[in-house]
PyMOL Python script that loads the backbone (N, CA, C, O; Angstrom):
from pymol import cmd

cmd.read_pdbstr("""\
ATOM      1  N   UNK A   1       0.818  -1.217  -0.040  1.00  0.00           N
ATOM      2  CA  UNK A   1       0.033  -0.003  -0.006  1.00  0.00           C
ATOM      3  C   UNK A   1       0.942   1.217   0.011  1.00  0.00           C
ATOM      4  O   UNK A   1       1.955   1.278   0.709  1.00  0.00           O
ATOM      5  N   UNK A   2       0.510   2.207  -0.819  1.00  0.00           N
ATOM      6  CA  UNK A   2       1.277   3.324  -0.981  1.00  0.00           C
ATOM      7  C   UNK A   2       0.749   4.392  -0.044  1.00  0.00           C
ATOM      8  O   UNK A   2      -0.465   4.571   0.053  1.00  0.00           O
ATOM      9  N   UNK A   3       1.636   5.118   0.661  1.00  0.00           N
ATOM     10  CA  UNK A   3       1.181   6.187   1.546  1.00  0.00           C
ATOM     11  C   UNK A   3       1.336   7.555   0.841  1.00  0.00           C
ATOM     12  O   UNK A   3       2.390   7.890   0.301  1.00  0.00           O
ATOM     13  N   UNK A   4       0.216   8.334   0.875  1.00  0.00           N
ATOM     14  CA  UNK A   4       0.183   9.585   0.219  1.00  0.00           C
ATOM     15  C   UNK A   4       1.091  10.582   0.983  1.00  0.00           C
ATOM     16  O   UNK A   4       1.183  10.581   2.210  1.00  0.00           O
ATOM     17  N   UNK A   5       1.745  11.420   0.175  1.00  0.00           N
ATOM     18  CA  UNK A   5       2.591  12.449   0.726  1.00  0.00           C
ATOM     19  C   UNK A   5       1.656  13.522   1.450  1.00  0.00           C
ATOM     20  O   UNK A   5       0.674  13.966   0.856  1.00  0.00           O
ATOM     21  N   UNK A   6       1.942  13.879   2.586  1.00  0.00           N
ATOM     22  CA  UNK A   6       1.071  14.855   3.268  1.00  0.00           C
ATOM     23  C   UNK A   6       1.830  16.234   3.245  1.00  0.00           C
ATOM     24  O   UNK A   6       3.058  16.284   3.168  1.00  0.00           O
ATOM     25  N   UNK A   7       1.064  17.300   3.313  1.00  0.00           N
ATOM     26  CA  UNK A   7       1.655  18.622   3.325  1.00  0.00           C
ATOM     27  C   UNK A   7       0.734  19.434   4.293  1.00  0.00           C
ATOM     28  O   UNK A   7      -0.495  19.406   4.236  1.00  0.00           O
ATOM     29  N   UNK A   8       1.475  20.170   5.200  1.00  0.00           N
ATOM     30  CA  UNK A   8       0.764  21.063   6.178  1.00  0.00           C
ATOM     31  C   UNK A   8       0.182  22.257   5.402  1.00  0.00           C
ATOM     32  O   UNK A   8       0.715  22.739   4.403  1.00  0.00           O
ATOM     33  N   UNK A   9      -0.907  22.666   5.932  1.00  0.00           N
ATOM     34  CA  UNK A   9      -1.587  23.827   5.373  1.00  0.00           C
ATOM     35  C   UNK A   9      -2.342  24.606   6.450  1.00  0.00           C
ATOM     36  O   UNK A   9      -2.463  24.142   7.584  1.00  0.00           O
ATOM     37  N   UNK A  10      -2.815  25.705   6.121  1.00  0.00           N
ATOM     38  CA  UNK A  10      -3.665  26.471   7.121  1.00  0.00           C
ATOM     39  C   UNK A  10      -5.034  26.612   6.610  1.00  0.00           C
ATOM     40  O   UNK A  10      -5.273  26.937   5.447  1.00  0.00           O
ATOM     41  N   UNK A  11      -5.968  26.352   7.532  1.00  0.00           N
ATOM     42  CA  UNK A  11      -7.344  26.511   7.300  1.00  0.00           C
ATOM     43  C   UNK A  11      -7.990  27.502   8.285  1.00  0.00           C
ATOM     44  O   UNK A  11      -7.556  27.648   9.427  1.00  0.00           O
ATOM     45  N   UNK A  12      -9.045  28.177   7.795  1.00  0.00           N
ATOM     46  CA  UNK A  12      -9.765  29.037   8.768  1.00  0.00           C
ATOM     47  C   UNK A  12     -11.115  28.367   8.934  1.00  0.00           C
ATOM     48  O   UNK A  12     -11.868  28.239   7.968  1.00  0.00           O
ATOM     49  N   UNK A  13     -11.415  27.959  10.091  1.00  0.00           N
ATOM     50  CA  UNK A  13     -12.623  27.172  10.371  1.00  0.00           C
ATOM     51  C   UNK A  13     -13.486  27.877  11.446  1.00  0.00           C
ATOM     52  O   UNK A  13     -12.943  28.621  12.263  1.00  0.00           O
ATOM     53  N   UNK A  14     -14.853  27.651  11.457  1.00  0.00           N
ATOM     54  CA  UNK A  14     -15.711  28.135  12.454  1.00  0.00           C
ATOM     55  C   UNK A  14     -15.214  27.640  13.792  1.00  0.00           C
ATOM     56  O   UNK A  14     -15.076  26.430  13.970  1.00  0.00           O
ATOM     57  N   UNK A  15     -14.928  28.546  14.773  1.00  0.00           N
ATOM     58  CA  UNK A  15     -14.411  28.210  16.095  1.00  0.00           C
ATOM     59  C   UNK A  15     -15.273  27.291  16.848  1.00  0.00           C
ATOM     60  O   UNK A  15     -14.744  26.403  17.517  1.00  0.00           O
ATOM     61  N   UNK A  16     -16.552  27.418  16.806  1.00  0.00           N
ATOM     62  CA  UNK A  16     -17.441  26.473  17.523  1.00  0.00           C
ATOM     63  C   UNK A  16     -17.476  25.142  16.994  1.00  0.00           C
ATOM     64  O   UNK A  16     -17.519  24.162  17.737  1.00  0.00           O
ATOM     65  N   UNK A  17     -17.458  25.055  15.662  1.00  0.00           N
ATOM     66  CA  UNK A  17     -17.485  23.758  15.031  1.00  0.00           C
ATOM     67  C   UNK A  17     -16.140  23.069  15.258  1.00  0.00           C
ATOM     68  O   UNK A  17     -16.123  21.859  15.485  1.00  0.00           O
ATOM     69  N   UNK A  18     -15.022  23.776  15.207  1.00  0.00           N
ATOM     70  CA  UNK A  18     -13.702  23.141  15.524  1.00  0.00           C
ATOM     71  C   UNK A  18     -13.618  22.650  16.905  1.00  0.00           C
ATOM     72  O   UNK A  18     -13.065  21.575  17.134  1.00  0.00           O
ATOM     73  N   UNK A  19     -14.171  23.423  17.918  1.00  0.00           N
ATOM     74  CA  UNK A  19     -14.059  22.988  19.287  1.00  0.00           C
ATOM     75  C   UNK A  19     -14.998  21.820  19.432  1.00  0.00           C
ATOM     76  O   UNK A  19     -14.643  20.894  20.162  1.00  0.00           O
ATOM     77  N   UNK A  20     -16.178  21.765  18.802  1.00  0.00           N
ATOM     78  CA  UNK A  20     -17.015  20.537  18.920  1.00  0.00           C
ATOM     79  C   UNK A  20     -16.292  19.288  18.334  1.00  0.00           C
ATOM     80  O   UNK A  20     -16.338  18.171  18.850  1.00  0.00           O
ATOM     81  N   UNK A  21     -15.655  19.590  17.258  1.00  0.00           N
ATOM     82  CA  UNK A  21     -14.917  18.427  16.606  1.00  0.00           C
ATOM     83  C   UNK A  21     -13.923  17.871  17.581  1.00  0.00           C
ATOM     84  O   UNK A  21     -13.837  16.657  17.766  1.00  0.00           O
ATOM     85  N   UNK A  22     -13.140  18.777  18.232  1.00  0.00           N
ATOM     86  CA  UNK A  22     -12.105  18.332  19.217  1.00  0.00           C
ATOM     87  C   UNK A  22     -12.828  17.596  20.451  1.00  0.00           C
ATOM     88  O   UNK A  22     -12.355  16.587  20.976  1.00  0.00           O
ATOM     89  N   UNK A  23     -13.944  18.169  20.829  1.00  0.00           N
ATOM     90  CA  UNK A  23     -14.678  17.572  21.950  1.00  0.00           C
ATOM     91  C   UNK A  23     -15.092  16.103  21.640  1.00  0.00           C
ATOM     92  O   UNK A  23     -14.987  15.212  22.483  1.00  0.00           O
ATOM     93  N   UNK A  24     -15.549  15.908  20.428  1.00  0.00           N
ATOM     94  CA  UNK A  24     -15.985  14.596  20.037  1.00  0.00           C
ATOM     95  C   UNK A  24     -14.933  13.718  19.387  1.00  0.00           C
ATOM     96  O   UNK A  24     -15.240  12.653  18.850  1.00  0.00           O
ATOM     97  N   UNK A  25     -13.710  14.167  19.439  1.00  0.00           N
ATOM     98  CA  UNK A  25     -12.623  13.392  18.831  1.00  0.00           C
ATOM     99  C   UNK A  25     -12.609  13.217  17.386  1.00  0.00           C
ATOM    100  O   UNK A  25     -12.049  12.240  16.888  1.00  0.00           O
ATOM    101  N   UNK A  26     -13.184  14.093  16.692  1.00  0.00           N
ATOM    102  CA  UNK A  26     -13.199  14.113  15.196  1.00  0.00           C
ATOM    103  C   UNK A  26     -11.819  14.550  14.689  1.00  0.00           C
ATOM    104  O   UNK A  26     -11.313  15.597  15.094  1.00  0.00           O
ATOM    105  N   UNK A  27     -11.224  13.766  13.824  1.00  0.00           N
ATOM    106  CA  UNK A  27      -9.949  13.972  13.224  1.00  0.00           C
ATOM    107  C   UNK A  27     -10.246  15.067  12.070  1.00  0.00           C
ATOM    108  O   UNK A  27     -10.666  14.696  10.973  1.00  0.00           O
ATOM    109  N   UNK A  28     -10.039  16.271  12.327  1.00  0.00           N
ATOM    110  CA  UNK A  28     -10.280  17.362  11.425  1.00  0.00           C
ATOM    111  C   UNK A  28      -9.480  17.283  10.178  1.00  0.00           C
ATOM    112  O   UNK A  28     -10.020  17.572   9.110  1.00  0.00           O
ATOM    113  N   UNK A  29      -8.188  16.900  10.224  1.00  0.00           N
ATOM    114  CA  UNK A  29      -7.341  16.696   9.043  1.00  0.00           C
ATOM    115  C   UNK A  29      -7.909  15.638   8.168  1.00  0.00           C
ATOM    116  O   UNK A  29      -7.979  15.849   6.957  1.00  0.00           O
ATOM    117  N   UNK A  30      -8.319  14.522   8.676  1.00  0.00           N
ATOM    118  CA  UNK A  30      -8.887  13.434   7.946  1.00  0.00           C
ATOM    119  C   UNK A  30     -10.142  13.806   7.224  1.00  0.00           C
ATOM    120  O   UNK A  30     -10.312  13.482   6.049  1.00  0.00           O
ATOM    121  N   UNK A  31     -11.095  14.537   7.967  1.00  0.00           N
ATOM    122  CA  UNK A  31     -12.328  15.002   7.411  1.00  0.00           C
ATOM    123  C   UNK A  31     -12.100  16.032   6.321  1.00  0.00           C
ATOM    124  O   UNK A  31     -12.800  16.017   5.308  1.00  0.00           O
ATOM    125  N   UNK A  32     -11.126  16.938   6.503  1.00  0.00           N
ATOM    126  CA  UNK A  32     -10.846  17.991   5.472  1.00  0.00           C
ATOM    127  C   UNK A  32     -10.226  17.288   4.320  1.00  0.00           C
ATOM    128  O   UNK A  32     -10.548  17.628   3.182  1.00  0.00           O
ATOM    129  N   UNK A  33      -9.351  16.323   4.519  1.00  0.00           N
ATOM    130  CA  UNK A  33      -8.751  15.633   3.350  1.00  0.00           C
ATOM    131  C   UNK A  33      -9.696  14.867   2.539  1.00  0.00           C
ATOM    132  O   UNK A  33      -9.604  14.926   1.312  1.00  0.00           O
ATOM    133  N   UNK A  34     -10.690  14.079   3.162  1.00  0.00           N
ATOM    134  CA  UNK A  34     -11.771  13.406   2.474  1.00  0.00           C
ATOM    135  C   UNK A  34     -12.653  14.314   1.700  1.00  0.00           C
ATOM    136  O   UNK A  34     -12.993  14.068   0.542  1.00  0.00           O
ATOM    137  N   UNK A  35     -13.043  15.442   2.409  1.00  0.00           N
ATOM    138  CA  UNK A  35     -13.916  16.410   1.763  1.00  0.00           C
ATOM    139  C   UNK A  35     -13.229  17.041   0.535  1.00  0.00           C
ATOM    140  O   UNK A  35     -13.858  17.222  -0.508  1.00  0.00           O
ATOM    141  N   UNK A  36     -12.002  17.355   0.665  1.00  0.00           N
ATOM    142  CA  UNK A  36     -11.254  17.988  -0.526  1.00  0.00           C
ATOM    143  C   UNK A  36     -11.151  16.977  -1.589  1.00  0.00           C
ATOM    144  O   UNK A  36     -11.269  17.325  -2.764  1.00  0.00           O
ATOM    145  N   UNK A  37     -10.935  15.725  -1.258  1.00  0.00           N
ATOM    146  CA  UNK A  37     -10.838  14.632  -2.275  1.00  0.00           C
ATOM    147  C   UNK A  37     -12.132  14.475  -2.997  1.00  0.00           C
ATOM    148  O   UNK A  37     -12.147  14.306  -4.216  1.00  0.00           O
ATOM    149  N   UNK A  38     -13.224  14.528  -2.274  1.00  0.00           N
ATOM    150  CA  UNK A  38     -14.554  14.518  -2.990  1.00  0.00           C
ATOM    151  C   UNK A  38     -14.727  15.664  -3.766  1.00  0.00           C
ATOM    152  O   UNK A  38     -15.180  15.518  -4.901  1.00  0.00           O
ATOM    153  N   UNK A  39     -14.430  16.849  -3.333  1.00  0.00           N
ATOM    154  CA  UNK A  39     -14.611  18.108  -4.121  1.00  0.00           C
ATOM    155  C   UNK A  39     -13.790  18.117  -5.425  1.00  0.00           C
ATOM    156  O   UNK A  39     -14.254  18.600  -6.458  1.00  0.00           O
ATOM    157  N   UNK A  40     -12.620  17.598  -5.357  1.00  0.00           N
ATOM    158  CA  UNK A  40     -11.779  17.527  -6.531  1.00  0.00           C
ATOM    159  C   UNK A  40     -12.332  16.534  -7.533  1.00  0.00           C
ATOM    160  O   UNK A  40     -12.305  16.769  -8.741  1.00  0.00           O
ATOM    161  N   UNK A  41     -12.854  15.379  -6.999  1.00  0.00           N
ATOM    162  CA  UNK A  41     -13.459  14.367  -7.906  1.00  0.00           C
ATOM    163  C   UNK A  41     -14.649  14.994  -8.620  1.00  0.00           C
ATOM    164  O   UNK A  41     -14.779  14.826  -9.832  1.00  0.00           O
ATOM    165  N   UNK A  42     -15.519  15.709  -7.918  1.00  0.00           N
ATOM    166  CA  UNK A  42     -16.646  16.320  -8.570  1.00  0.00           C
ATOM    167  C   UNK A  42     -16.270  17.292  -9.557  1.00  0.00           C
ATOM    168  O   UNK A  42     -16.806  17.298 -10.665  1.00  0.00           O
ATOM    169  N   UNK A  43     -15.254  18.233  -9.178  1.00  0.00           N
ATOM    170  CA  UNK A  43     -14.727  19.272 -10.169  1.00  0.00           C
ATOM    171  C   UNK A  43     -14.182  18.600 -11.437  1.00  0.00           C
ATOM    172  O   UNK A  43     -14.446  19.072 -12.543  1.00  0.00           O
ATOM    173  N   UNK A  44     -13.374  17.434 -11.279  1.00  0.00           N
ATOM    174  CA  UNK A  44     -12.810  16.737 -12.349  1.00  0.00           C
ATOM    175  C   UNK A  44     -13.894  16.213 -13.270  1.00  0.00           C
ATOM    176  O   UNK A  44     -13.836  16.365 -14.490  1.00  0.00           O
ATOM    177  N   UNK A  45     -14.903  15.577 -12.635  1.00  0.00           N
ATOM    178  CA  UNK A  45     -16.040  15.081 -13.427  1.00  0.00           C
ATOM    179  C   UNK A  45     -16.784  16.139 -14.202  1.00  0.00           C
ATOM    180  O   UNK A  45     -17.076  15.973 -15.386  1.00  0.00           O
ATOM    181  N   UNK A  46     -17.081  17.201 -13.542  1.00  0.00           N
ATOM    182  CA  UNK A  46     -17.702  18.367 -14.199  1.00  0.00           C
ATOM    183  C   UNK A  46     -16.898  18.956 -15.338  1.00  0.00           C
ATOM    184  O   UNK A  46     -17.447  19.275 -16.393  1.00  0.00           O
ATOM    185  N   UNK A  47     -15.697  19.092 -15.145  1.00  0.00           N
ATOM    186  CA  UNK A  47     -14.767  19.510 -16.217  1.00  0.00           C
ATOM    187  C   UNK A  47     -14.801  18.582 -17.453  1.00  0.00           C
ATOM    188  O   UNK A  47     -14.920  19.039 -18.590  1.00  0.00           O
ATOM    189  N   UNK A  48     -14.690  17.237 -17.182  1.00  0.00           N
ATOM    190  CA  UNK A  48     -14.797  16.251 -18.190  1.00  0.00           C
ATOM    191  C   UNK A  48     -16.119  16.324 -19.007  1.00  0.00           C
ATOM    192  O   UNK A  48     -16.093  16.218 -20.233  1.00  0.00           O
ATOM    193  N   UNK A  49     -17.278  16.508 -18.316  1.00  0.00           N
ATOM    194  CA  UNK A  49     -18.554  16.606 -18.859  1.00  0.00           C
ATOM    195  C   UNK A  49     -18.628  17.862 -19.758  1.00  0.00           C
ATOM    196  O   UNK A  49     -19.146  17.754 -20.870  1.00  0.00           O
ATOM    197  N   UNK A  50     -18.159  18.992 -19.353  1.00  0.00           N
ATOM    198  CA  UNK A  50     -18.061  20.223 -20.094  1.00  0.00           C
ATOM    199  C   UNK A  50     -17.217  20.099 -21.292  1.00  0.00           C
ATOM    200  O   UNK A  50     -17.583  20.599 -22.355  1.00  0.00           O
ATOM    201  N   UNK A  51     -16.077  19.443 -21.176  1.00  0.00           N
ATOM    202  CA  UNK A  51     -15.053  19.246 -22.287  1.00  0.00           C
ATOM    203  C   UNK A  51     -15.689  18.286 -23.332  1.00  0.00           C
ATOM    204  O   UNK A  51     -15.316  18.346 -24.503  1.00  0.00           O
ATOM    205  N   UNK A  52     -16.587  17.451 -22.957  1.00  0.00           N
ATOM    206  CA  UNK A  52     -17.106  16.483 -23.896  1.00  0.00           C
ATOM    207  C   UNK A  52     -18.550  16.699 -24.312  1.00  0.00           C
ATOM    208  O   UNK A  52     -19.162  15.866 -24.980  1.00  0.00           O
ATOM    209  N   UNK A  53     -19.067  17.831 -23.901  1.00  0.00           N
ATOM    210  CA  UNK A  53     -20.509  18.159 -24.136  1.00  0.00           C
ATOM    211  C   UNK A  53     -20.767  18.149 -25.651  1.00  0.00           C
ATOM    212  O   UNK A  53     -21.807  17.620 -26.046  1.00  0.00           O
ATOM    213  N   UNK A  54     -19.928  18.677 -26.513  1.00  0.00           N
ATOM    214  CA  UNK A  54     -20.191  18.632 -27.938  1.00  0.00           C
ATOM    215  C   UNK A  54     -20.274  17.227 -28.481  1.00  0.00           C
ATOM    216  O   UNK A  54     -21.097  16.935 -29.348  1.00  0.00           O
ATOM    217  N   UNK A  55     -19.457  16.390 -27.993  1.00  0.00           N
ATOM    218  CA  UNK A  55     -19.416  14.903 -28.412  1.00  0.00           C
ATOM    219  C   UNK A  55     -20.800  14.279 -28.012  1.00  0.00           C
ATOM    220  O   UNK A  55     -21.440  13.593 -28.809  1.00  0.00           O
ATOM    221  N   UNK A  56     -21.219  14.546 -26.769  1.00  0.00           N
ATOM    222  CA  UNK A  56     -22.474  13.992 -26.295  1.00  0.00           C
ATOM    223  C   UNK A  56     -23.614  14.529 -27.127  1.00  0.00           C
ATOM    224  O   UNK A  56     -24.517  13.765 -27.469  1.00  0.00           O
ATOM    225  N   UNK A  57     -23.620  15.746 -27.456  1.00  0.00           N
ATOM    226  CA  UNK A  57     -24.691  16.413 -28.296  1.00  0.00           C
ATOM    227  C   UNK A  57     -24.587  15.818 -29.636  1.00  0.00           C
ATOM    228  O   UNK A  57     -25.638  15.464 -30.173  1.00  0.00           O
ATOM    229  N   UNK A  58     -23.425  15.649 -30.281  1.00  0.00           N
ATOM    230  CA  UNK A  58     -23.378  15.040 -31.653  1.00  0.00           C
ATOM    231  C   UNK A  58     -23.948  13.600 -31.594  1.00  0.00           C
ATOM    232  O   UNK A  58     -24.738  13.211 -32.455  1.00  0.00           O
ATOM    233  N   UNK A  59     -23.541  12.817 -30.575  1.00  0.00           N
ATOM    234  CA  UNK A  59     -24.044  11.467 -30.491  1.00  0.00           C
ATOM    235  C   UNK A  59     -25.539  11.397 -30.330  1.00  0.00           C
ATOM    236  O   UNK A  59     -26.191  10.575 -30.975  1.00  0.00           O
ATOM    237  N   UNK A  60     -26.127  12.282 -29.443  1.00  0.00           N
ATOM    238  CA  UNK A  60     -27.552  12.372 -29.290  1.00  0.00           C
ATOM    239  C   UNK A  60     -28.260  12.762 -30.574  1.00  0.00           C
ATOM    240  O   UNK A  60     -29.360  12.286 -30.856  1.00  0.00           O
ATOM    241  N   UNK A  61     -27.640  13.610 -31.336  1.00  0.00           N
ATOM    242  CA  UNK A  61     -28.257  14.005 -32.569  1.00  0.00           C
ATOM    243  C   UNK A  61     -28.251  12.943 -33.596  1.00  0.00           C
ATOM    244  O   UNK A  61     -29.198  12.805 -34.369  1.00  0.00           O
ATOM    245  N   UNK A  62     -27.129  12.136 -33.620  1.00  0.00           N
ATOM    246  CA  UNK A  62     -27.025  11.054 -34.574  1.00  0.00           C
ATOM    247  C   UNK A  62     -28.088   9.992 -34.191  1.00  0.00           C
ATOM    248  O   UNK A  62     -28.759   9.455 -35.073  1.00  0.00           O
ATOM    249  N   UNK A  63     -28.241   9.694 -32.910  1.00  0.00           N
ATOM    250  CA  UNK A  63     -29.264   8.692 -32.464  1.00  0.00           C
ATOM    251  C   UNK A  63     -30.618   9.235 -32.772  1.00  0.00           C
ATOM    252  O   UNK A  63     -31.485   8.444 -33.143  1.00  0.00           O
ATOM    253  N   UNK A  64     -30.877  10.455 -32.659  1.00  0.00           N
ATOM    254  CA  UNK A  64     -32.196  11.003 -32.999  1.00  0.00           C
ATOM    255  C   UNK A  64     -32.512  10.861 -34.489  1.00  0.00           C
ATOM    256  O   UNK A  64     -33.658  10.638 -34.879  1.00  0.00           O
ATOM    257  N   UNK A  65     -31.471  10.995 -35.309  1.00  0.00           N
ATOM    258  CA  UNK A  65     -31.745  10.884 -36.763  1.00  0.00           C
ATOM    259  C   UNK A  65     -31.695   9.422 -37.247  1.00  0.00           C
ATOM    260  O   UNK A  65     -32.365   9.067 -38.218  1.00  0.00           O
ATOM    261  N   UNK A  66     -30.881   8.558 -36.551  1.00  0.00           N
ATOM    262  CA  UNK A  66     -30.710   7.183 -37.058  1.00  0.00           C
ATOM    263  C   UNK A  66     -31.140   6.130 -36.097  1.00  0.00           C
ATOM    264  O   UNK A  66     -30.914   4.950 -36.363  1.00  0.00           O
ATOM    265  N   UNK A  67     -31.752   6.481 -34.985  1.00  0.00           N
ATOM    266  CA  UNK A  67     -32.162   5.481 -34.012  1.00  0.00           C
ATOM    267  C   UNK A  67     -30.878   4.835 -33.461  1.00  0.00           C
ATOM    268  O   UNK A  67     -29.792   5.029 -34.007  1.00  0.00           O
ATOM    269  N   UNK A  68     -31.013   4.116 -32.443  1.00  0.00           N
ATOM    270  CA  UNK A  68     -29.864   3.411 -31.723  1.00  0.00           C
ATOM    271  C   UNK A  68     -29.568   2.190 -32.612  1.00  0.00           C
ATOM    272  O   UNK A  68     -30.508   1.493 -32.995  1.00  0.00           O
ATOM    273  N   UNK A  69     -28.310   1.905 -32.952  1.00  0.00           N
ATOM    274  CA  UNK A  69     -28.049   0.784 -33.758  1.00  0.00           C
ATOM    275  C   UNK A  69     -28.359  -0.592 -33.205  1.00  0.00           C
ATOM    276  O   UNK A  69     -28.376  -1.571 -33.951  1.00  0.00           O
ATOM    277  N   UNK A  70     -28.607  -0.681 -31.889  1.00  0.00           N
ATOM    278  CA  UNK A  70     -29.055  -1.952 -31.226  1.00  0.00           C
ATOM    279  C   UNK A  70     -30.529  -1.840 -30.759  1.00  0.00           C
ATOM    280  O   UNK A  70     -30.972  -2.642 -29.937  1.00  0.00           O
ATOM    281  N   UNK A  71     -31.274  -0.870 -31.268  1.00  0.00           N
ATOM    282  CA  UNK A  71     -32.597  -0.654 -30.761  1.00  0.00           C
ATOM    283  C   UNK A  71     -33.487  -1.882 -30.831  1.00  0.00           C
ATOM    284  O   UNK A  71     -34.313  -2.115 -29.950  1.00  0.00           O
ATOM    285  N   UNK A  72     -33.308  -2.676 -31.900  1.00  0.00           N
ATOM    286  CA  UNK A  72     -34.186  -3.842 -32.032  1.00  0.00           C
ATOM    287  C   UNK A  72     -33.953  -4.971 -31.062  1.00  0.00           C
ATOM    288  O   UNK A  72     -34.803  -5.837 -30.858  1.00  0.00           O
ATOM    289  N   UNK A  73     -32.747  -4.937 -30.454  1.00  0.00           N
ATOM    290  CA  UNK A  73     -32.461  -5.953 -29.468  1.00  0.00           C
ATOM    291  C   UNK A  73     -32.385  -5.481 -28.059  1.00  0.00           C
ATOM    292  O   UNK A  73     -32.282  -6.296 -27.142  1.00  0.00           O
ATOM    293  N   UNK A  74     -32.430  -4.200 -27.847  1.00  0.00           N
ATOM    294  CA  UNK A  74     -32.502  -3.619 -26.537  1.00  0.00           C
ATOM    295  C   UNK A  74     -33.771  -3.835 -25.828  1.00  0.00           C
ATOM    296  O   UNK A  74     -34.805  -3.328 -26.265  1.00  0.00           O
ATOM    297  N   UNK A  75     -33.761  -4.576 -24.729  1.00  0.00           N
ATOM    298  CA  UNK A  75     -34.988  -4.910 -24.080  1.00  0.00           C
ATOM    299  C   UNK A  75     -34.658  -5.133 -22.560  1.00  0.00           C
ATOM    300  O   UNK A  75     -33.521  -4.997 -22.106  1.00  0.00           O
ATOM    301  N   UNK A  76     -35.719  -5.477 -21.840  1.00  0.00           N
ATOM    302  CA  UNK A  76     -35.587  -5.666 -20.429  1.00  0.00           C
ATOM    303  C   UNK A  76     -36.314  -6.957 -20.007  1.00  0.00           C
ATOM    304  O   UNK A  76     -36.831  -7.658 -20.877  1.00  0.00           O
ATOM    305  N   UNK A  77     -36.371  -7.285 -18.755  1.00  0.00           N
ATOM    306  CA  UNK A  77     -37.068  -8.476 -18.292  1.00  0.00           C
ATOM    307  C   UNK A  77     -38.535  -8.572 -18.786  1.00  0.00           C
ATOM    308  O   UNK A  77     -39.011  -9.683 -19.019  1.00  0.00           O
ATOM    309  N   UNK A  78     -39.270  -7.438 -18.954  1.00  0.00           N
ATOM    310  CA  UNK A  78     -40.607  -7.545 -19.335  1.00  0.00           C
ATOM    311  C   UNK A  78     -40.845  -7.416 -20.860  1.00  0.00           C
ATOM    312  O   UNK A  78     -41.974  -7.405 -21.350  1.00  0.00           O
ATOM    313  N   UNK A  79     -39.695  -7.319 -21.577  1.00  0.00           N
ATOM    314  CA  UNK A  79     -39.809  -7.186 -23.013  1.00  0.00           C
ATOM    315  C   UNK A  79     -40.091  -8.472 -23.765  1.00  0.00           C
ATOM    316  O   UNK A  79     -39.811  -9.544 -23.228  1.00  0.00           O
ATOM    317  N   UNK A  80     -40.632  -8.430 -24.983  1.00  0.00           N
ATOM    318  CA  UNK A  80     -41.028  -9.537 -25.737  1.00  0.00           C
ATOM    319  C   UNK A  80     -39.883 -10.575 -26.035  1.00  0.00           C
ATOM    320  O   UNK A  80     -40.063 -11.793 -26.025  1.00  0.00           O
ATOM    321  N   UNK A  81     -38.663  -9.943 -26.305  1.00  0.00           N
ATOM    322  CA  UNK A  81     -37.577 -10.758 -26.704  1.00  0.00           C
ATOM    323  C   UNK A  81     -36.683 -11.184 -25.494  1.00  0.00           C
ATOM    324  O   UNK A  81     -35.604 -11.736 -25.711  1.00  0.00           O
ATOM    325  N   UNK A  82     -37.076 -10.958 -24.342  1.00  0.00           N
ATOM    326  CA  UNK A  82     -36.308 -11.376 -23.157  1.00  0.00           C
ATOM    327  C   UNK A  82     -36.352 -12.866 -23.082  1.00  0.00           C
ATOM    328  O   UNK A  82     -37.413 -13.489 -23.074  1.00  0.00           O
ATOM    329  N   UNK A  83     -35.138 -13.436 -23.025  1.00  0.00           N
ATOM    330  CA  UNK A  83     -34.965 -14.895 -22.779  1.00  0.00           C
ATOM    331  C   UNK A  83     -34.030 -15.113 -21.686  1.00  0.00           C
ATOM    332  O   UNK A  83     -32.857 -14.765 -21.825  1.00  0.00           O
ATOM    333  N   UNK A  84     -34.458 -15.680 -20.563  1.00  0.00           N
ATOM    334  CA  UNK A  84     -33.559 -15.850 -19.388  1.00  0.00           C
ATOM    335  C   UNK A  84     -32.426 -16.918 -19.752  1.00  0.00           C
ATOM    336  O   UNK A  84     -31.567 -17.214 -18.921  1.00  0.00           O
TER     337      UNK A  84
END
""", "prot")
cmd.dss("prot")
cmd.show_as("cartoon", "prot")
cmd.util.cbc("prot")
cmd.orient("prot")
């Protein structure tokens, strides 16, 4: 298992929330690290969606004009061609 490199930083937090976290034994660094990791993942996903929006629109337009190439076999458990 690889250990991530850690770097010290300074945060400005609400004093009452920080005091409560200490009182309850909440690891503020771990919580901040996880929240930042999630925020970066969301930002990365949003950027990817924005960068690829034209391709998604082109694909949707193609499907609108030509239908889906597998439309005749796309089905679900309640469909007529469903065979377990």
